[in-house]
C-alpha positions in Angstrom: 99.1 127.0 106.0 97.0 123.8 106.6 100.0 121.7 106.2 102.0 123.8 108.7 99.2 123.2 111.3 99.2 119.5 110.4 102.9 119.3 111.3 102.5 121.3 114.6 99.5 119.4 115.8 100.8 116.0 115.1 104.2 116.7 116.6 102.8 118.1 119.8 100.1 115.3 119.9 102.9 112.4 119.6 104.9 114.1 122.4 102.0 114.5 124.8 100.4 111.1 124.0 103.6 109.1 124.4 102.4 108.2 128.0 99.5 106.6 126.7 101.0 105.0 123.8 103.8 103.1 125.9 101.3 101.1 128.2 99.1 100.3 125.2 102.1 99.2 123.2 103.2 96.9 126.1 99.7 95.4 126.7 99.3 94.7 123.0 102.5 92.9 122.8 101.7 90.9 125.7 98.1 90.0 124.7 96.0 88.9 121.6 98.2 87.9 118.8 101.3 90.0 120.0 100.8 92.6 117.4 101.2 96.2 118.2 100.4 98.0 115.0 98.1 97.2 112.2 99.4 98.3 108.6 97.2 98.6 105.6 97.4 100.2 102.2 95.1 103.1 101.7 94.3 105.3 98.8 95.7 108.8 99.3 96.0 112.0 97.5 96.4 111.7 93.8 95.4 108.1 94.2 98.7 107.1 95.6 98.8 104.2 98.1 100.3 104.7 101.3 100.7 102.6 104.5 98.2 103.4 107.4 99.1 103.0 110.8 96.6 102.0 113.6 96.9 100.0 116.7 96.2 96.4 116.2 92.5 95.7 117.2 91.7 92.6 115.1 93.1 89.4 114.0 96.0 89.5 111.7 94.2 88.1 108.5 90.9 90.0 109.4 91.0 91.6 105.9 90.6 88.2 104.3 87.9 86.9 106.8 84.1 87.5 107.0 83.0 91.0 105.8 86.7 92.0 104.9 87.5 95.7 105.3 83.9 96.6 106.5 83.8 96.1 110.4 80.6 95.2 112.0 79.6 96.0 115.7 80.6 93.0 117.9 82.8 91.8 115.0 84.1 88.4 116.2 87.6 89.2 114.5 88.0 92.1 117.1 90.4 91.4 119.8 89.5 92.0 123.5 91.6 95.1 124.2 90.7 96.1 120.6 87.0 96.8 121.5 88.2 99.5 123.8 90.6 100.9 121.5 88.2 101.2 118.7 85.3 102.6 120.9 87.5 105.1 122.4 89.1 105.8 118.9 92.6 105.4 120.5 93.3 102.9 117.8 93.3 105.6 115.3 96.1 107.8 117.0 99.1 106.2 115.4 98.0 107.9 112.3 99.4 111.0 113.6 102.7 109.6 112.2 101.0 109.4 108.9 100.1 113.2 109.3 103.7 114.1 110.4 105.3 112.3 107.5 102.6 114.0 104.9 100.6 111.1 104.0 97.5 112.5 105.7 96.0 115.7 107.3 94.3 116.2 110.7 91.2 116.8 108.6 90.2 115.4 105.2 88.2 112.5 103.8 88.7 109.3 105.6 91.4 107.2 103.9 89.7 104.1 102.2 91.1 100.7 101.5 91.1 100.1 97.7 88.1 97.9 97.7 85.8 100.5 99.7 87.3 103.3 97.6 86.3 101.4 94.4 82.6 101.5 95.2 82.3 105.2 95.8 80.8 106.9 92.5 83.5 107.9 90.1 82.7 111.6 90.6 83.3 111.4 94.4 86.5 109.3 93.7 87.8 111.9 91.4 87.1 114.7 94.0 88.5 113.0 97.1 91.8 112.3 95.8 92.5 116.1 95.3 93.5 116.4 98.9 95.4 114.3 101.7 93.0 112.1 103.6 92.3 112.9 107.3 92.5 111.7 110.8 89.0 113.0 111.1 86.7 115.0 108.8 82.9 115.3 108.1 82.5 111.8 106.9 83.9 110.1 110.2 81.8 112.7 112.3 78.7 111.8 110.5 79.4 108.0 110.2 81.0 107.6 113.8 78.3 104.9 114.6 79.0 103.0 111.3 79.6 99.7 112.8 76.1 100.1 114.8 74.3 101.0 111.5 75.7 98.0 109.6 74.6 95.8 112.5 71.0 96.2 111.7 70.9 95.5 108.1 70.8 92.1 106.4 73.0 91.9 103.3 75.5 94.3 105.0 78.1 94.7 102.2 75.1 95.6 99.8 73.8 98.2 102.1 77.3 99.4 102.5 78.0 99.6 98.8 74.7 101.0 97.6 73.4 103.3 100.4 76.5 104.2 102.8 79.3 104.4 100.2 77.5 106.8 97.7 76.4 109.2 100.6 79.7 109.1 102.3 81.4 110.2 98.9 78.9 112.9 98.6 79.6 114.2 101.9 83.3 113.7 101.6 83.2 115.9 98.3 81.1 118.6 100.0 84.1 119.0 102.4 86.7 119.3 99.7 84.8 121.9 97.9 84.4 124.0 101.0 87.9 123.4 102.4 89.3 126.3 104.2 91.3 127.0 107.6 88.0 127.9 109.1 86.4 124.6 108.0 89.6 122.8 109.3 89.1 124.1 112.9 85.6 123.6 112.9 86.0 120.0 112.0 88.5 119.6 114.8 86.1 121.0 117.3 83.3 119.0 116.2 85.4 115.7 116.3 86.1 116.5 120.1 82.5 117.4 120.7 80.9 114.2 119.2 83.5 112.1 121.1 82.2 113.5 124.3 78.4 113.7 123.1 78.0 111.0 120.5 74.3 111.5 119.9 74.8 115.1 119.2 73.0 116.7 116.0 75.5 119.6 116.3 77.1 118.9 112.9 73.8 119.3 111.1 73.1 122.6 112.9 76.6 124.1 112.1 76.6 122.8 108.5 73.1 123.1 107.4 73.9 122.7 103.8 75.7 119.4 104.1 73.9 116.8 101.6 70.8 115.4 103.1 71.3 111.5 103.9 69.1 109.0 102.1 65.9 108.0 103.8 67.3 104.8 104.9 70.0 106.8 106.9 68.2 109.8 108.2 67.1 108.4 111.7 70.6 106.4 112.2 72.7 109.5 111.5 70.5 111.7 113.9 69.5 113.9 111.0 67.1 116.4 112.4 65.2 118.1 109.4 
């Protein structure tokens, strides 16, 4: 049933968003490095790699520069239009094609690059690969300000690997163990809500049994308890 909704929602969204996509494609072609789409291999269901689609927001070789696949706030690799696309999350919308083709779902664990996936605890890895990754999910909702969080920490990659990744894996596993059609629609609602109200604590109030964040993240994730 979820796959049916994935196909329906992605097809409708692609149709209605085309008037937004066309000018973005034109502007990207004429500015920056002239690239329209960013393609990167991500880890999908059953640990199969697939090609993720995004609008190009960074330098072509960004994965091999600086902090690699971890992006910071005000990252110098981000192109001028890319800042707006990332802030508004419009850069993620080409993943509707991934959903339509069956690589992804509307809701699921965020698809990770292999290097980021590898730092998740093994137990989380084994759970995450049970379902298709998602355009949105509990992880992206909770970590919607991840770039801001990373900005305030010296030794950013160590902080990501040792604090953020283990907790993110725990949260994604929580969703997978509770996956249902009701949860699917709840996450879609919350995704829209936190885009409109980014400081909201609603996710914690709706899902009170979510794993509590480590102390280093509680204030930065607006954890109310």
